[in-house]
Wavefront OBJ file of the C-alpha trace (Angstrom):
o trace
v 10.414 -10.417 -9.140
v 7.159 -8.761 -7.997
v 8.767 -5.319 -7.778
v 10.446 -5.813 -11.139
v 7.132 -6.750 -12.782
v 5.460 -3.688 -11.291
v 8.297 -1.500 -12.551
v 7.671 -2.768 -16.087
v 3.867 -2.805 -16.112
v 2.922 0.420 -14.329
v 4.536 2.793 -16.878
v 2.454 1.048 -19.545
v -0.786 1.670 -17.647
v -0.353 5.295 -16.610
v 1.878 8.229 -15.743
v 3.357 7.542 -12.326
v 5.034 10.258 -10.283
v 6.468 10.019 -6.780
v 7.056 12.595 -4.045
v 8.154 12.520 -0.418
v 8.083 14.637 2.716
v 11.364 16.329 3.624
v 13.541 13.767 5.365
v 11.240 10.862 4.520
v 13.195 7.625 4.262
v 12.348 3.932 4.144
v 15.109 2.373 6.224
v 15.654 -1.394 6.595
v 13.283 -2.844 9.174
v 10.517 -0.308 8.454
v 6.791 -0.911 8.089
v 5.324 0.825 5.034
v 1.604 1.465 5.598
v -0.377 2.271 2.448
v -3.990 3.043 1.599
v -5.809 0.372 -0.402
v -8.314 1.438 -3.058
v -7.980 -0.907 -6.028
v -6.551 -4.176 -7.276
v -4.075 -2.015 -9.194
v -2.614 -0.036 -6.306
v -0.110 -2.672 -5.073
v 1.596 -2.366 -8.460
v 1.780 1.433 -8.096
v 3.236 1.165 -4.625
v 5.785 -1.488 -5.591
v 6.861 0.466 -8.676
v 7.280 3.655 -6.635
v 9.243 1.899 -3.893
v 11.417 0.155 -6.454
v 12.350 3.575 -7.806
v 13.476 4.453 -4.277
v 15.569 1.292 -4.046
v 13.102 -0.508 -1.752
v 11.760 -3.994 -2.450
v 9.310 -4.790 0.343
v 7.864 -7.984 1.683
v 4.127 -7.653 1.025
v 1.332 -8.730 3.344
v -1.529 -9.740 1.038
v -4.754 -11.737 1.017
v -3.982 -15.464 1.117
v -6.307 -16.097 -1.829
v -3.748 -14.516 -4.159
v -1.446 -17.485 -3.544
v -4.017 -19.615 -5.427
v -3.785 -17.477 -8.585
v -1.691 -19.212 -11.277
v 1.748 -17.655 -11.797
v 1.088 -14.867 -9.276
v 0.911 -17.362 -6.431
v 4.265 -18.798 -7.378
v 5.840 -15.340 -7.609
v 4.478 -14.443 -4.162
v 5.724 -17.700 -2.662
v 9.195 -17.473 -4.169
v 9.457 -13.823 -3.127
v 8.841 -14.653 0.520
v 5.727 -12.498 0.752
v 3.247 -12.997 3.583
v -0.255 -14.499 3.127
v -2.961 -13.059 5.357
v -5.712 -15.574 6.147
v -8.487 -13.176 7.057
v -11.248 -14.196 9.427
v -9.554 -17.479 10.325
v -7.494 -18.919 13.154
v -4.416 -18.471 10.977
v -4.831 -14.679 10.755
v -2.360 -14.102 13.591
v 0.315 -16.078 11.719
v 0.774 -13.146 9.344
v 1.879 -10.842 12.161
v 4.370 -13.465 13.364
v 5.867 -13.727 9.868
v 5.921 -9.943 9.503
v 7.729 -9.581 12.839
v 10.303 -12.134 11.675
v 10.802 -10.216 8.413
v 11.342 -6.949 10.278
v 13.833 -8.653 12.595
v 15.765 -9.608 9.438
v 15.813 -5.907 8.445
v 13.350 -6.395 5.630
v 10.771 -3.727 4.815
v 7.179 -4.909 5.257
v 4.293 -3.427 3.257
v 0.923 -3.561 5.002
v -2.535 -2.255 4.114
v -4.146 -0.928 7.267
v -7.680 -1.095 5.896
v -7.395 -4.801 5.211
v -9.459 -4.662 2.019
v -10.674 -2.677 -0.985
v -13.684 -0.328 -0.642
v -16.914 -1.639 -2.143
v -17.990 1.222 -4.395
v -18.462 1.483 -8.173
v -16.949 4.894 -8.958
v -13.364 5.623 -9.964
v -12.986 8.651 -7.680
v -10.655 9.254 -4.783
v -11.757 8.949 -1.166
v -9.929 9.090 2.136
v -8.715 5.769 3.578
v -11.330 3.755 5.426
v -11.038 2.643 9.027
v -7.866 0.724 9.852
v -7.756 -2.672 11.492
v -5.554 -3.045 14.541
v -2.849 -5.204 12.930
v -0.630 -2.304 11.892
v -0.519 -0.750 15.368
v -0.006 -4.149 16.993
v 2.888 -4.973 14.668
v 4.543 -1.604 15.297
v 4.163 -1.939 19.056
v 5.429 -5.510 19.087
v 8.535 -4.829 16.983
v 9.300 -1.166 17.654
v 9.621 -0.670 13.884
v 9.005 2.805 12.438
v 5.891 3.195 10.307
v 6.308 4.977 6.975
v 2.914 6.319 5.809
v 2.401 6.042 2.069
v -0.469 7.483 0.089
v -1.329 6.491 -3.448
v -3.911 7.990 -5.783
v -5.096 7.189 -9.290
v -5.208 3.400 -9.060
v -9.006 3.440 -9.284
v -8.637 5.064 -12.692
v -7.148 1.754 -13.795
v -9.375 -0.750 -11.979
v -12.540 -0.124 -9.969
v -16.158 -1.216 -9.812
v -17.579 -4.400 -11.311
v -15.482 -7.163 -12.850
v -16.478 -6.011 -16.335
v -15.547 -2.415 -15.534
v -12.203 -3.495 -14.092
v -11.346 -5.517 -17.175
v -12.329 -2.592 -19.398
v -10.203 -0.270 -17.279
v -7.162 -2.503 -17.605
v -7.642 -2.822 -21.355
v -7.982 0.913 -21.969
v -5.450 2.226 -19.427
v -2.504 2.138 -21.893
v -4.521 4.400 -24.197
v -5.873 6.703 -21.482
v -2.632 6.802 -19.462
v -4.207 8.157 -16.266
v -2.164 10.210 -13.806
v -0.909 8.156 -10.869
v 0.913 9.409 -7.812
v 2.569 7.943 -4.724
v 3.602 10.105 -1.785
v 5.920 8.886 0.973
v 5.517 10.532 4.363
v 8.021 10.890 7.166
v 8.193 7.892 9.497
v 6.133 7.897 12.685
v 5.890 5.840 15.856
v 2.165 5.235 16.440
v 1.407 6.861 19.783
v -1.546 6.876 22.144
v -2.873 5.544 25.413
v -4.364 2.422 23.863
v -4.483 0.359 20.677
v -7.368 2.380 19.225
v -5.451 5.642 19.673
v -2.304 4.213 18.087
v -4.357 2.897 15.172
v -5.956 6.327 14.752
v -2.522 7.971 14.732
v -1.324 5.682 11.938
v -4.570 6.226 10.018
v -4.163 10.009 10.214
v -0.598 9.807 8.870
v -1.585 7.617 5.909
v -4.577 9.890 5.224
v -2.249 12.913 5.086
v 0.011 11.087 2.606
v -3.005 10.089 0.512
v -4.275 13.673 0.495
v -0.981 14.854 -0.950
v -1.089 12.150 -3.636
v -4.703 12.961 -4.522
v -3.853 16.642 -4.830
v -0.979 15.831 -7.171
v -3.106 13.853 -9.643
v -5.655 16.659 -9.632
v -2.895 18.985 -10.814
v -3.314 21.326 -7.881
v -0.692 22.871 -5.579
v 0.197 20.539 -2.727
v -0.691 21.515 0.818
v 0.801 19.164 3.371
v -1.467 18.471 6.341
v -0.838 16.179 9.277
l 1 2 3 4 5 6 7 8 9 10 11 12 13 14 15 16 17 18 19 20 21 22 23 24 25 26 27 28 29 30 31 32 33 34 35 36 37 38 39 40 41 42 43 44 45 46 47 48 49 50 51 52 53 54 55 56 57 58 59 60 61 62 63 64 65 66 67 68 69 70 71 72 73 74 75 76 77 78 79 80 81 82 83 84 85 86 87 88 89 90 91 92 93 94 95 96 97 98 99 100 101 102 103 104 105 106 107 108 109 110 111 112 113 114 115 116 117 118 119 120 121 122 123 124 125 126 127 128 129 130 131 132 133 134 135 136 137 138 139 140 141 142 143 144 145 146 147 148 149 150 151 152 153 154 155 156 157 158 159 160 161 162 163 164 165 166 167 168 169 170 171 172 173 174 175 176 177 178 179 180 181 182 183 184 185 186 187 188 189 190 191 192 193 194 195 196 197 198 199 200 201 202 203 204 205 206 207 208 209 210 211 212 213 214 215 216 217 218 219 220 221 222
């Protein structure tokens, strides 16, 4: 249901395009790691993945389960609430590991939150939390780096600015892009190094997406 809603709503809000590295594939039991910049970007990511035939289980802030209608959709879809800064935070990784064991695809945001800035511009992903690397190490699942750009052109900044952005997006139809990178296995001598490896891969995917919405030639960097 969540993916289907995104597939309907995103084309109304902007012009979404999708690209992928050669050989990039989201196989069952993969972790998709995306950059998080806006309240709108989960819809972009879900719409793009739906076009690729992928309907992921989403790890999202537990507070969203309290939102009318949305909470019910998340619950019925089997998505995973993340109780940040609480004793229940570790439960999310347990549920994600179970989902991967069932060959589901899990979508995780390594940054763990949206950047606190008022502008609508693009910026490289912020520092990642350790959950992504820990989940990959625990399950052995491949990590598919995904970069999205343009979501902040729909919603960013203050509440008033976000509402205005949503209202005017169908008229402005901003360019939106999602790029799927080739899967990696986070590597390194310790958790920090493995987290940095995953961060670098998602940053490379984001850079490609950001270049695409700027209308410039794409230069892949890893």
